[in-house]
N, C-alpha and C positions, 0 to 999 in steps of 0.2 A: 517350539518349532523344531523341525528336523532339517539337517543340512544335507541329507542324503534321501534318495527316492528309488527304492524303498529304504527303510532304515537298514543300517549295516548288518545287524544280526539276521534280519529277514533275508537280505541278499545272500549272506553266507549260507543259511539253511536251505534256501531254494536251490542255490548252486550245487550244494552237496547232494541233494536229492536227485538232481539231474545227472551230475557227474557219476554217481554210483550206479545209476541206471544204465548209463552208456558213457564210459570215460572218453572224453575228447582227447586227442593228441596234444593239443595246446590251446591255451587261452591267452591272447595277446592283448595288451592294453590299447585303448583307443584314446580319443582326445578328452573324454570326460573323466571326472573324478571317480564316478561309479565304475567305469570300465577298468580303471587302474586298480581300484579296490578288488574287483573280481579277479583280475589277472594275478594280483598278489596273493589272493586267497587260493588260487589254483596252485601256486608254487607250494603253499603249506599243505594242500591236499596231496600233491605229488610227493613232498617230503615225508608225509605221514606213511604213505604206502611204501616208499623206498626204505624207511627205517624198519618197518615190519620185515621187509625182505632181507635186510642186512642181518637180522637175528636168526635166520634159518640155520639149521645144523646139517641138513642133508644135501648141501650143494658144495661146489668146489670153492677153493680159496680164490681162484681167478674170478668166479662169479661175484663173490663178495667184494673183491677189489673193484670190479666194474660198478657195482651198486654204490660203493663208497665214493667213487668219482662222480657218479651221477648225483649223489647227495650234495657233494661239494659244489657242483655247477648250479644245481637248483637253489641252494642256499644263497649263493652269490646273487642270483636273479631275484630271489625273495628280498634281500636287503636293498638291492637297487630300486625295486618297486616301492619299498617303504619310503625311500627318498623321493621318488616321483610323486607319490601321494602328498607328501609334505610340500613339495614344490607347487603342485597344482592347487592346494588349498591356500598356500601363501600368496599365490597370484591373485586369488579371489579377494584376499584381505589387503592387497596392496593399496597404500595411501591412507590407511587408518592411523589416526594420531595415537601413538603408543607412549607419549611422554609420561603419563601417570600409570602405565601398565606394569604389572609384575610378570616376570618371566616364569613360565611353567617348565619344570625339569624334563618332562617327557614330551616328545612330539606327538601330534595327532596320528601320524603314520605308524609310530611305534604302538599306540594304543589300538589301532585298527588291526595290526599284526597280532596283538594279544587276543583281540576279539575273534579273529580267524581261528587261532589255535583253540580257544574255548569252544567254538562251534564244532570243531573236529572232535574235541574231547566229549562234548555232549552227544554228538552223533554216535560215536563208538560205544560210549557208556550206556546209552539208551538201547543200542543194539544188543549189548550183553544182558541188559535188564529184561529184554523181551524175548530173548532166544536161549538163554542158558537153562539147562535142565536141572541144575542145582537150585532149589527154591531159595535157600538162604543167601547164596551168592548173587542170585538175580535180585533179591530184595536189597542187598547191600549196594549193588549197582544203581538201582532205582533211587536210593537215598542220595547217592553221589550226583546223579543227574539233577536232582533238586538243588543241591549246593552249587553245582556248576552253572545252572541257569541263574541263580541269584547273583553269583560273581559276575556273570556276563551282563545282567541287567544293571548292576552297580557300575561296571566299567563303562558301559555305553552312555549312562547318565552323566558320568564324569567327562566323557568325550564331548557330548552335546554342550555341556556346561562350559567346557574350555572354549569351544568354538563360538558360542554365544558371547562369552566374555571377550574374546578376541575381537569380534565384530563391534563390540561396545567400547573397545579401547581399554579394557580393564586388565587383560592378561594376554600374553603372547607366547609363542614358541618359535624357536629357530630351526632351520633345517641343518641337521647334523650329518656330516659325511662319515661313513663308517671306516673308510680307507682299509678295507680287508687286505692284508699283506700276503696271506698264504696262497692266493691265486695269481699273484703277480711274480713271475720268474725273475724279475729285477730285484724284488724285495725279500722273497722267500729264500733263506740261506741254503736250504737243501736243494731247491730247484737251480739256484744260481751256481752252486758248486757242481751240480750235474752238467749244467750248460758249459761251464768253464773247462770241465774235464773232457768234453766232447762225447759223453756217453748218452 
């Protein structure tokens, strides 16, 4: 059985096809797990394109600084949505007897984040495989697509198995807070010193 409709890799791939055809300004989460999964995927989609921009050499330092700040903000939202995925799934499993269950070291949200990144890698590697003019490099990229698809298939099978075992009271995961400090001016020493100096 699948806990998602459609399955997460299919959701990710369909979304990328749509977003690269006409990039939306934002994708916000709704009340369903699937909507949160797509919103989280959009953050990785945005990060991928921002990271490409950050490596340009023909732009000003100010432009790169603006991109780096956008990366920071988007990455914070990405992590927040991983936690929201976990919370939404844990709500569905509330009340299950876990007395005999083993704890899984990685959360479902973390696995979905990894699936999202794999989908982006597959998309871009396949683009290279089908558009590069160097036949040897294109063939190398095509081989990498095959490996990446296998990795994603394996990871998704592990995710489905984790959720099925959770439902059966055999395995569970906890929602782990990331507590990112670099975006909090109270906890980031550089930002705190800046605020205290009045600059």
